[in-house]
N, CA, C and O atoms as a CHARMM CRD file, in Angstrom:
* protein
*
  292
    1    1 MET  N      1.48700  -1.05900   0.55000 PROA 1      0.00000
    2    1 MET  CA     0.23000  -0.12300  -0.18400 PROA 1      0.00000
    3    1 MET  C      0.75000   1.32800   0.01100 PROA 1      0.00000
    4    1 MET  O      1.41900   1.70000   0.97500 PROA 1      0.00000
    5    2 ARG  N      0.41300   1.97700  -0.87500 PROA 2      0.00000
    6    2 ARG  CA     0.91700   3.25200  -0.90400 PROA 2      0.00000
    7    2 ARG  C      0.82900   3.91800   0.25900 PROA 2      0.00000
    8    2 ARG  O     -0.05600   3.54000   1.02700 PROA 2      0.00000
    9    3 LEU  N      1.93200   5.35000   0.78800 PROA 3      0.00000
   10    3 LEU  CA     1.85100   6.39500   1.95300 PROA 3      0.00000
   11    3 LEU  C      1.18200   7.25700   0.82700 PROA 3      0.00000
   12    3 LEU  O      0.99600   7.16000  -0.38600 PROA 3      0.00000
   13    4 PRO  N      0.88600   8.23900   1.93400 PROA 4      0.00000
   14    4 PRO  CA     0.14300   9.47600   1.50300 PROA 4      0.00000
   15    4 PRO  C      1.49300  10.32700   0.75600 PROA 4      0.00000
   16    4 PRO  O      2.71300  10.16100   0.73900 PROA 4      0.00000
   17    5 ARG  N      0.95900  10.87800   0.42700 PROA 5      0.00000
   18    5 ARG  CA     2.74000  12.32500  -0.33800 PROA 5      0.00000
   19    5 ARG  C      2.28900  14.01400  -0.45300 PROA 5      0.00000
   20    5 ARG  O      1.59000  14.57000  -1.30100 PROA 5      0.00000
   21    6 ARG  N      2.83600  14.45100   0.49200 PROA 6      0.00000
   22    6 ARG  CA     2.81900  15.78600   0.65100 PROA 6      0.00000
   23    6 ARG  C      3.00800  16.13700  -0.24800 PROA 6      0.00000
   24    6 ARG  O      3.59100  15.48700  -1.11500 PROA 6      0.00000
   25    7 PHE  N      2.42200  17.75600  -0.43500 PROA 7      0.00000
   26    7 PHE  CA     3.08900  18.90500  -1.70800 PROA 7      0.00000
   27    7 PHE  C      2.78300  20.15100  -0.95000 PROA 7      0.00000
   28    7 PHE  O      2.40900  20.48900   0.17400 PROA 7      0.00000
   29    8 GLN  N      3.18400  20.77700  -2.31500 PROA 8      0.00000
   30    8 GLN  CA     3.23000  23.12100  -1.77400 PROA 8      0.00000
   31    8 GLN  C      2.56400  22.98400  -2.73300 PROA 8      0.00000
   32    8 GLN  O      2.63000  22.04300  -3.52500 PROA 8      0.00000
   33    9 VAL  N      1.23400  24.68700  -2.81400 PROA 9      0.00000
   34    9 VAL  CA     1.44600  24.61800  -3.48500 PROA 9      0.00000
   35    9 VAL  C      1.94600  26.45500  -4.10200 PROA 9      0.00000
   36    9 VAL  O      1.80000  27.38800  -3.31200 PROA 9      0.00000
   37   10 TRP  N      2.36900  26.64700  -5.19000 PROA 10     0.00000
   38   10 TRP  CA     3.73600  27.77800  -5.43100 PROA 10     0.00000
   39   10 TRP  C      2.77100  28.34900  -6.06700 PROA 10     0.00000
   40   10 TRP  O      2.07700  27.71600  -6.86300 PROA 10     0.00000
   41   11 ARG  N      2.54900  29.89900  -5.75300 PROA 11     0.00000
   42   11 ARG  CA     2.66400  30.66300  -7.13900 PROA 11     0.00000
   43   11 ARG  C      2.97000  31.70400  -7.82600 PROA 11     0.00000
   44   11 ARG  O      2.55600  32.76000  -7.34800 PROA 11     0.00000
   45   12 GLU  N      3.77500  31.79600  -9.14400 PROA 12     0.00000
   46   12 GLU  CA     3.60600  32.94000  -9.23600 PROA 12     0.00000
   47   12 GLU  C      4.05200  34.54400  -9.38500 PROA 12     0.00000
   48   12 GLU  O      4.90300  35.38700  -9.10500 PROA 12     0.00000
   49   13 VAL  N      2.56300  34.23000 -10.16900 PROA 13     0.00000
   50   13 VAL  CA     1.42900  36.05000 -10.39300 PROA 13     0.00000
   51   13 VAL  C      0.39100  35.04400 -10.39500 PROA 13     0.00000
   52   13 VAL  O      0.02000  33.98400 -10.90000 PROA 13     0.00000
   53   14 ASP  N     -0.04400  36.52700  -9.01900 PROA 14     0.00000
   54   14 ASP  CA    -1.23100  36.32400  -8.53600 PROA 14     0.00000
   55   14 ASP  C     -2.34400  36.73300  -9.53500 PROA 14     0.00000
   56   14 ASP  O     -2.66700  37.89500  -9.29100 PROA 14     0.00000
   57   15 THR  N     -3.08400  36.19000 -10.61600 PROA 15     0.00000
   58   15 THR  CA    -4.26900  37.57100 -11.25600 PROA 15     0.00000
   59   15 THR  C     -4.93700  37.80500 -10.84600 PROA 15     0.00000
   60   15 THR  O     -5.42900  38.91700 -11.03900 PROA 15     0.00000
   61   16 SER  N     -5.36500  37.07200 -10.12000 PROA 16     0.00000
   62   16 SER  CA    -6.69600  37.41700  -9.00400 PROA 16     0.00000
   63   16 SER  C     -6.36100  38.97000  -8.60800 PROA 16     0.00000
   64   16 SER  O     -7.39900  39.56200  -8.31300 PROA 16     0.00000
   65   17 GLY  N     -5.35900  39.67200  -8.53500 PROA 17     0.00000
   66   17 GLY  CA    -4.95900  40.47200  -6.98000 PROA 17     0.00000
   67   17 GLY  C     -5.50300  40.18500  -6.11400 PROA 17     0.00000
   68   17 GLY  O     -6.03300  41.25300  -5.80700 PROA 17     0.00000
   69   18 ARG  N     -5.99700  39.05900  -4.98300 PROA 18     0.00000
   70   18 ARG  CA    -6.03700  39.03500  -4.52500 PROA 18     0.00000
   71   18 ARG  C     -5.51100  37.11200  -3.62900 PROA 18     0.00000
   72   18 ARG  O     -6.01100  36.83000  -2.54000 PROA 18     0.00000
   73   19 SER  N     -4.53700  36.12000  -4.32900 PROA 19     0.00000
   74   19 SER  CA    -4.54500  35.65500  -4.22400 PROA 19     0.00000
   75   19 SER  C     -3.31600  35.12400  -3.02200 PROA 19     0.00000
   76   19 SER  O     -3.31700  34.26600  -2.13800 PROA 19     0.00000
   77   20 ARG  N     -2.29200  36.15000  -3.53400 PROA 20     0.00000
   78   20 ARG  CA    -1.61900  36.46800  -3.23500 PROA 20     0.00000
   79   20 ARG  C     -0.29400  35.31700  -3.71600 PROA 20     0.00000
   80   20 ARG  O     -0.67800  34.19900  -4.06100 PROA 20     0.00000
   81   21 THR  N      0.67900  35.49500  -3.72900 PROA 21     0.00000
   82   21 THR  CA     2.21500  34.66900  -4.32200 PROA 21     0.00000
   83   21 THR  C      3.12000  34.26800  -3.67300 PROA 21     0.00000
   84   21 THR  O      3.19200  35.02300  -2.70300 PROA 21     0.00000
   85   22 GLY  N      4.04800  33.35200  -3.59600 PROA 22     0.00000
   86   22 GLY  CA     4.70700  33.33600  -2.68800 PROA 22     0.00000
   87   22 GLY  C      3.83500  30.67300  -2.61400 PROA 22     0.00000
   88   22 GLY  O      3.17500  29.89200  -3.30000 PROA 22     0.00000
   89   23 ARG  N      4.32100  30.70000  -1.77900 PROA 23     0.00000
   90   23 ARG  CA     3.98100  28.90500  -0.77200 PROA 23     0.00000
   91   23 ARG  C      2.52100  29.98100  -0.28300 PROA 23     0.00000
   92   23 ARG  O      2.50200  30.93900   0.48900 PROA 23     0.00000
   93   24 VAL  N      0.84100  29.03400  -1.49200 PROA 24     0.00000
   94   24 VAL  CA    -0.44200  29.41400  -0.99500 PROA 24     0.00000
   95   24 VAL  C     -1.08500  28.83100  -0.66600 PROA 24     0.00000
   96   24 VAL  O     -2.22600  29.27800  -0.54700 PROA 24     0.00000
   97   25 ALA  N     -0.74600  27.08500  -0.19400 PROA 25     0.00000
   98   25 ALA  CA    -1.41600  26.06300  -0.76400 PROA 25     0.00000
   99   25 ALA  C     -0.49700  24.42800   0.15700 PROA 25     0.00000
  100   25 ALA  O      0.54600  24.04000  -0.36900 PROA 25     0.00000
  101   26 ASP  N     -0.95400  23.76400   1.27900 PROA 26     0.00000
  102   26 ASP  CA    -0.60100  22.68400   1.43300 PROA 26     0.00000
  103   26 ASP  C     -1.07600  21.35400   1.53000 PROA 26     0.00000
  104   26 ASP  O     -1.76700  20.90700   2.44500 PROA 26     0.00000
  105   27 GLY  N     -0.39900  20.35400  -0.11400 PROA 27     0.00000
  106   27 GLY  CA    -1.21100  19.67600   0.50600 PROA 27     0.00000
  107   27 GLY  C     -1.47800  18.66200   0.21600 PROA 27     0.00000
  108   27 GLY  O     -1.09400  18.92400  -0.92400 PROA 27     0.00000
  109   28 VAL  N     -2.01500  16.96600   0.07600 PROA 28     0.00000
  110   28 VAL  CA    -2.32200  15.89500   0.11300 PROA 28     0.00000
  111   28 VAL  C     -2.40800  14.69200  -0.71200 PROA 28     0.00000
  112   28 VAL  O     -3.26600  13.99800  -0.16600 PROA 28     0.00000
  113   29 GLN  N     -1.99900  14.13500  -1.66000 PROA 29     0.00000
  114   29 GLN  CA    -2.26100  13.10400  -2.38400 PROA 29     0.00000
  115   29 GLN  C     -2.21300  11.81600  -1.61300 PROA 29     0.00000
  116   29 GLN  O     -1.28100  11.37600  -0.93900 PROA 29     0.00000
  117   30 TRP  N     -3.79200  11.12100  -1.91600 PROA 30     0.00000
  118   30 TRP  CA    -3.77800   9.87000  -0.46300 PROA 30     0.00000
  119   30 TRP  C     -3.86500   8.44400  -1.12700 PROA 30     0.00000
  120   30 TRP  O     -4.47900   8.15200  -2.15400 PROA 30     0.00000
  121   31 PRO  N     -3.47700   8.01700  -0.70800 PROA 31     0.00000
  122   31 PRO  CA    -3.15700   6.53400  -1.50600 PROA 31     0.00000
  123   31 PRO  C     -3.86000   5.87900  -2.94500 PROA 31     0.00000
  124   31 PRO  O     -3.39400   5.13700  -3.80900 PROA 31     0.00000
  125   32 ASP  N     -5.01800   6.43400  -2.79400 PROA 32     0.00000
  126   32 ASP  CA    -6.22200   6.01000  -3.53500 PROA 32     0.00000
  127   32 ASP  C     -6.27200   7.02500  -4.78800 PROA 32     0.00000
  128   32 ASP  O     -6.97400   7.13600  -5.79300 PROA 32     0.00000
  129   33 GLY  N     -5.10100   7.75800  -4.18800 PROA 33     0.00000
  130   33 GLY  CA    -5.22400   8.98000  -5.82700 PROA 33     0.00000
  131   33 GLY  C     -5.51900  10.72200  -5.52900 PROA 33     0.00000
  132   33 GLY  O     -4.94400  11.74800  -5.89200 PROA 33     0.00000
  133   34 THR  N     -7.09200  10.34100  -4.41400 PROA 34     0.00000
  134   34 THR  CA    -7.47200  11.85600  -4.58600 PROA 34     0.00000
  135   34 THR  C     -7.00800  12.61500  -3.66000 PROA 34     0.00000
  136   34 THR  O     -6.66200  12.17100  -2.56500 PROA 34     0.00000
  137   35 VAL  N     -6.94000  14.00000  -4.02500 PROA 35     0.00000
  138   35 VAL  CA    -6.24800  15.18000  -3.02600 PROA 35     0.00000
  139   35 VAL  C     -7.17100  16.33300  -2.52800 PROA 35     0.00000
  140   35 VAL  O     -8.20700  16.88600  -2.89900 PROA 35     0.00000
  141   36 THR  N     -6.25600  16.42400  -1.47500 PROA 36     0.00000
  142   36 THR  CA    -6.99000  17.27600  -0.29600 PROA 36     0.00000
  143   36 THR  C     -5.74800  18.35000  -0.33900 PROA 36     0.00000
  144   36 THR  O     -4.56900  18.03100  -0.18700 PROA 36     0.00000
  145   37 VAL  N     -6.32000  19.93800  -0.61900 PROA 37     0.00000
  146   37 VAL  CA    -5.78200  21.23400  -0.67000 PROA 37     0.00000
  147   37 VAL  C     -6.35900  22.10100   0.46300 PROA 37     0.00000
  148   37 VAL  O     -7.36000  22.80900   0.57000 PROA 37     0.00000
  149   38 ARG  N     -5.10300  21.69000   1.44600 PROA 38     0.00000
  150   38 ARG  CA    -5.43800  23.12100   2.12700 PROA 38     0.00000
  151   38 ARG  C     -4.83700  25.42700   1.83600 PROA 38     0.00000
  152   38 ARG  O     -3.92600  26.16900   2.20200 PROA 38     0.00000
  153   39 TRP  N     -5.46000  25.47200   1.42500 PROA 39     0.00000
  154   39 TRP  CA    -4.97800  27.09600   1.08000 PROA 39     0.00000
  155   39 TRP  C     -4.71900  28.01800   2.19600 PROA 39     0.00000
  156   39 TRP  O     -5.59700  28.32200   3.00400 PROA 39     0.00000
  157   40 ARG  N     -3.58600  28.43800   2.24000 PROA 40     0.00000
  158   40 ARG  CA    -3.80000  28.91000   3.40700 PROA 40     0.00000
  159   40 ARG  C     -3.71800  30.94500   2.97900 PROA 40     0.00000
  160   40 ARG  O     -3.73800  31.61400   1.94600 PROA 40     0.00000
  161   41 GLY  N     -3.62200  31.23800   4.50200 PROA 41     0.00000
  162   41 GLY  CA    -4.40200  33.25300   4.12000 PROA 41     0.00000
  163   41 GLY  C     -4.87300  33.49000   5.61900 PROA 41     0.00000
  164   41 GLY  O     -4.37200  33.13900   6.68800 PROA 41     0.00000
  165   42 ASP  N     -5.86600  34.11500   5.35100 PROA 42     0.00000
  166   42 ASP  CA    -6.64600  35.60900   5.84500 PROA 42     0.00000
  167   42 ASP  C     -8.06600  34.00100   6.24500 PROA 42     0.00000
  168   42 ASP  O     -8.47100  33.48700   7.28800 PROA 42     0.00000
  169   43 GLN  N     -8.29000  33.82000   5.09000 PROA 43     0.00000
  170   43 GLN  CA    -9.90700  33.02900   4.42200 PROA 43     0.00000
  171   43 GLN  C     -9.15700  31.69800   4.11700 PROA 43     0.00000
  172   43 GLN  O     -9.12400  31.37400   2.93000 PROA 43     0.00000
  173   44 ALA  N     -8.43900  30.73300   5.18800 PROA 44     0.00000
  174   44 ALA  CA    -8.20100  29.07200   4.24500 PROA 44     0.00000
  175   44 ALA  C     -9.44000  29.06000   3.96000 PROA 44     0.00000
  176   44 ALA  O    -10.35600  29.88300   3.97900 PROA 44     0.00000
  177   45 SER  N     -9.22700  27.24800   3.50800 PROA 45     0.00000
  178   45 SER  CA   -10.01100  26.50300   3.49600 PROA 45     0.00000
  179   45 SER  C     -9.46200  25.22200   2.75900 PROA 45     0.00000
  180   45 SER  O     -8.28500  25.11400   2.41600 PROA 45     0.00000
  181   46 THR  N    -10.82900  23.86400   2.46100 PROA 46     0.00000
  182   46 THR  CA   -10.57300  22.38700   1.97600 PROA 46     0.00000
  183   46 THR  C    -10.58000  22.78200   1.65900 PROA 46     0.00000
  184   46 THR  O    -10.97000  23.93000   1.87400 PROA 46     0.00000
  185   47 ALA  N     -9.93800  22.10000   0.26800 PROA 47     0.00000
  186   47 ALA  CA   -10.52800  21.53100  -1.05800 PROA 47     0.00000
  187   47 ALA  C    -10.06500  20.19400  -0.92900 PROA 47     0.00000
  188   47 ALA  O     -9.03600  19.89400  -0.32400 PROA 47     0.00000
  189   48 HSD  N    -11.25300  18.93500  -1.81900 PROA 48     0.00000
  190   48 HSD  CA   -10.78400  17.53900  -2.17200 PROA 48     0.00000
  191   48 HSD  C    -11.53500  17.03500  -3.67300 PROA 48     0.00000
  192   48 HSD  O    -12.74300  17.08900  -3.90500 PROA 48     0.00000
  193   49 TRP  N    -10.59700  16.60100  -4.48700 PROA 49     0.00000
  194   49 TRP  CA   -10.28900  16.64400  -5.41300 PROA 49     0.00000
  195   49 TRP  C    -10.05500  14.86600  -6.19500 PROA 49     0.00000
  196   49 TRP  O     -9.19500  14.16700  -5.65900 PROA 49     0.00000
  197   50 ASP  N    -10.76900  14.32100  -7.29900 PROA 50     0.00000
  198   50 ASP  CA   -11.08200  12.77900  -7.08000 PROA 50     0.00000
  199   50 ASP  C     -8.85800  12.79500  -7.46800 PROA 50     0.00000
  200   50 ASP  O     -8.15600  11.83300  -7.15900 PROA 50     0.00000
  201   51 CYS  N     -8.44900  13.73100  -7.95600 PROA 51     0.00000
  202   51 CYS  CA    -7.02900  13.75800  -8.66900 PROA 51     0.00000
  203   51 CYS  C     -5.90600  14.76000  -8.72700 PROA 51     0.00000
  204   51 CYS  O     -6.12000  15.84600  -8.18900 PROA 51     0.00000
  205   52 LEU  N     -4.86000  14.57400  -9.24300 PROA 52     0.00000
  206   52 LEU  CA    -4.74300  16.44000  -9.03100 PROA 52     0.00000
  207   52 LEU  C     -4.28400  16.79900 -10.34400 PROA 52     0.00000
  208   52 LEU  O     -3.70100  17.88300 -10.36800 PROA 52     0.00000
  209   53 ALA  N     -4.37400  16.23400 -11.38000 PROA 53     0.00000
  210   53 ALA  CA    -5.11400  17.34900 -12.58400 PROA 53     0.00000
  211   53 ALA  C     -5.94000  17.77100 -12.42100 PROA 53     0.00000
  212   53 ALA  O     -5.82600  18.94400 -12.77800 PROA 53     0.00000
  213   54 ASP  N     -7.45100  17.46700 -11.82900 PROA 54     0.00000
  214   54 ASP  CA    -8.67100  18.11800 -11.71700 PROA 54     0.00000
  215   54 ASP  C     -7.84400  19.41400 -11.09200 PROA 54     0.00000
  216   54 ASP  O     -7.71000  20.43400 -11.76800 PROA 54     0.00000
  217   55 ALA  N     -7.21200  19.28300  -9.54200 PROA 55     0.00000
  218   55 ALA  CA    -6.90600  20.52200  -8.69400 PROA 55     0.00000
  219   55 ALA  C     -6.11900  21.43300  -9.80400 PROA 55     0.00000
  220   55 ALA  O     -6.62200  22.52500 -10.06800 PROA 55     0.00000
  221   56 GLU  N     -5.06800  21.09400 -10.38400 PROA 56     0.00000
  222   56 GLU  CA    -4.03500  21.68600 -10.72000 PROA 56     0.00000
  223   56 GLU  C     -4.72200  22.49000 -12.21100 PROA 56     0.00000
  224   56 GLU  O     -4.56000  23.66900 -12.52600 PROA 56     0.00000
  225   57 LEU  N     -5.69500  21.19200 -13.13800 PROA 57     0.00000
  226   57 LEU  CA    -6.79000  22.16900 -14.04400 PROA 57     0.00000
  227   57 LEU  C     -7.16500  23.86300 -13.82600 PROA 57     0.00000
  228   57 LEU  O     -6.95300  24.83200 -14.55700 PROA 57     0.00000
  229   58 VAL  N     -7.96400  23.70900 -12.17700 PROA 58     0.00000
  230   58 VAL  CA    -8.93000  24.34900 -12.20200 PROA 58     0.00000
  231   58 VAL  C     -7.95400  25.82900 -11.40800 PROA 58     0.00000
  232   58 VAL  O     -8.44300  26.95900 -11.43200 PROA 58     0.00000
  233   59 HSD  N     -6.54700  25.54200 -10.74800 PROA 59     0.00000
  234   59 HSD  CA    -5.67300  26.21300 -10.29000 PROA 59     0.00000
  235   59 HSD  C     -4.30500  26.58100 -10.46200 PROA 59     0.00000
  236   59 HSD  O     -3.69400  27.33900  -9.71000 PROA 59     0.00000
  237   60 GLY  N     -3.80700  25.97600 -11.55400 PROA 60     0.00000
  238   60 GLY  CA    -3.18000  25.95600 -11.81400 PROA 60     0.00000
  239   60 GLY  C     -2.38700  27.56100 -13.11600 PROA 60     0.00000
  240   60 GLY  O     -1.24200  27.94600 -13.35400 PROA 60     0.00000
  241   61 HSD  N     -3.73800  27.98300 -13.58200 PROA 61     0.00000
  242   61 HSD  CA    -4.24300  28.87100 -13.75500 PROA 61     0.00000
  243   61 HSD  C     -2.15700  29.22000 -15.66500 PROA 61     0.00000
  244   61 HSD  O     -1.03200  29.71000 -15.56600 PROA 61     0.00000
  245   62 GLY  N     -2.83200  28.66800 -16.68600 PROA 62     0.00000
  246   62 GLY  CA    -2.01200  27.67800 -16.76600 PROA 62     0.00000
  247   62 GLY  C     -0.54000  27.56400 -17.04000 PROA 62     0.00000
  248   62 GLY  O     -0.04400  27.68400 -18.16000 PROA 62     0.00000
  249   63 GLY  N      0.25300  27.27500 -15.71000 PROA 63     0.00000
  250   63 GLY  CA     1.38400  27.50300 -15.55600 PROA 63     0.00000
  251   63 GLY  C      1.99200  27.88000 -13.98100 PROA 63     0.00000
  252   63 GLY  O      3.03100  27.55100 -13.41100 PROA 63     0.00000
  253   64 LEU  N      1.14500  28.49900 -13.68300 PROA 64     0.00000
  254   64 LEU  CA     1.51500  30.15400 -12.95300 PROA 64     0.00000
  255   64 LEU  C      1.43500  29.09200 -11.78000 PROA 64     0.00000
  256   64 LEU  O      2.35100  29.34200 -10.99700 PROA 64     0.00000
  257   65 THR  N      1.08700  28.58300 -11.58300 PROA 65     0.00000
  258   65 THR  CA     0.91300  28.20200 -10.55500 PROA 65     0.00000
  259   65 THR  C      1.76400  26.18700 -10.11200 PROA 65     0.00000
  260   65 THR  O      1.26400  25.19800 -10.64800 PROA 65     0.00000
  261   66 ARG  N      2.60300  26.09800  -9.43400 PROA 66     0.00000
  262   66 ARG  CA     2.89400  25.07100  -9.40500 PROA 66     0.00000
  263   66 ARG  C      2.42400  23.68700  -8.05900 PROA 66     0.00000
  264   66 ARG  O      1.84100  23.77100  -6.97800 PROA 66     0.00000
  265   67 PHE  N      2.91400  22.73400  -8.68000 PROA 67     0.00000
  266   67 PHE  CA     2.09700  22.45500  -7.07500 PROA 67     0.00000
  267   67 PHE  C      3.39800  21.34500  -7.42700 PROA 67     0.00000
  268   67 PHE  O      3.62800  20.83900  -8.52600 PROA 67     0.00000
  269   68 VAL  N      4.04500  21.16800  -6.34200 PROA 68     0.00000
  270   68 VAL  CA     5.57900  21.18700  -6.11100 PROA 68     0.00000
  271   68 VAL  C      5.58000  19.76900  -4.78000 PROA 68     0.00000
  272   68 VAL  O      5.09100  19.82100  -3.65100 PROA 68     0.00000
  273   69 TRP  N      6.21400  18.76100  -5.35700 PROA 69     0.00000
  274   69 TRP  CA     6.12000  17.18400  -4.04300 PROA 69     0.00000
  275   69 TRP  C      7.13700  17.57400  -3.43500 PROA 69     0.00000
  276   69 TRP  O      8.17200  17.86500  -4.03400 PROA 69     0.00000
  277   70 THR  N      6.98300  17.65500  -1.93000 PROA 70     0.00000
  278   70 THR  CA     8.02200  17.56700  -1.41100 PROA 70     0.00000
  279   70 THR  C      8.16900  16.29100  -0.25900 PROA 70     0.00000
  280   70 THR  O      8.85700  16.63600   0.70200 PROA 70     0.00000
  281   71 ASP  N      7.60200  14.76500  -0.17800 PROA 71     0.00000
  282   71 ASP  CA     7.47200  13.33400  -0.02300 PROA 71     0.00000
  283   71 ASP  C      8.39400  13.13300  -1.43200 PROA 71     0.00000
  284   71 ASP  O      8.74500  14.08900  -2.12300 PROA 71     0.00000
  285   72 GLU  N      8.65500  12.02200  -1.67100 PROA 72     0.00000
  286   72 GLU  CA     9.66300  11.43500  -2.53200 PROA 72     0.00000
  287   72 GLU  C      8.30800  10.24800  -2.90400 PROA 72     0.00000
  288   72 GLU  O      7.45700   9.78000  -2.14700 PROA 72     0.00000
  289   73 GLU  N      8.49800  10.07100  -4.07800 PROA 73     0.00000
  290   73 GLU  CA     7.54300   9.25700  -4.64800 PROA 73     0.00000
  291   73 GLU  C      7.95800   7.90400  -4.40400 PROA 73     0.00000
  292   73 GLU  O      7.27400   6.96500  -4.81300 PROA 73     0.00000
């Protein structure tokens, strides 16, 4: 059985003017492939996705936001 794998979300450009740059969230990919993202900041929130690709599609902003693994595969 695989272990959960952690990642960080780094934003290079704040396209909305509200979400900041730098490390904006932390996340984990669960052994079944689903992911949980915990957004940082004054209005922190948690989102669950069926897969990392879905989270990247919504929050990746065409490559301006990176999902960076902090754990080995």
